[in-house]
N, C-alpha and C positions, 0 to 999 in steps of 0.2 A: 391375225393369222391363227388358224386352229392348231390344236395339239396333234402330234403325230398319231396316226392310227395304230392301235395295238393289233398284232397278228396272233391268231390262235384263240383258243377258248379261255375264258377267264378262270382264274384259280378257284377250285371248288373245295380244296382241302384246308381245314382250319390250321392256323399257324401252330397251335399247340400239338396237333397230330403230326404235322410235318417235322417239328422239332423233336418229338419223341421218337419217331422212326429213324431220324438221323442219329440221335443219341444211341439208340440200340444198335444201329449199324456200326457206329464208331466203336462200340464196346465189343464188336466182333461177332455178334449173333448172326446166325444164318438167316436167310429169307424166311424159312419155315418157322424158326424160333421167334422172329420178329412178328410174323403173322399170329402165332400162338399168343404172344404177349398182348397184341392189340385186341384179340378176341377175349382174352381173360379180363382185360381192363374195360371191355364193353364199348370200345370206340367203333363207330360206324365207318365203313370205307368211304373214300372220297365221293363215290357214286351213291352213297346212302345205304348200301347193303349192310347186313348185320355180320356177315362172315368174311374175314380176311383170308386170303390165300397167299402163298409165296409169290404168285404171279402179280397179285395186287401190289405187294410190297416192291417187287421188281419194277413195275410200271411207275410207281410213285417215286422211287429212287432215280429213275431216268428222266423225270420231268425237270424242266429248266428251273423252276422255283426251288426244288429240293437240291439240284446240282449246285445252285448258288450257296445254299447253306453248307453243303459238304465242302465246297472249295474255299469257304471263308475261314 
């Protein structure tokens, strides 16, 4: 019997980036401040772009993979 098929796109964001965004979110930083921190640290966005925006952070926080980290 084959493994169950996964639904959706595969995760594109490295674990260290996801964990850092969650950590900053837990510290109470706003979406804009998290984006600024990610830009200052030189992390590319999950799509590979150089500049983070508050919307990028918002979308990342809404993903299943990040929700699992937040809820843990």
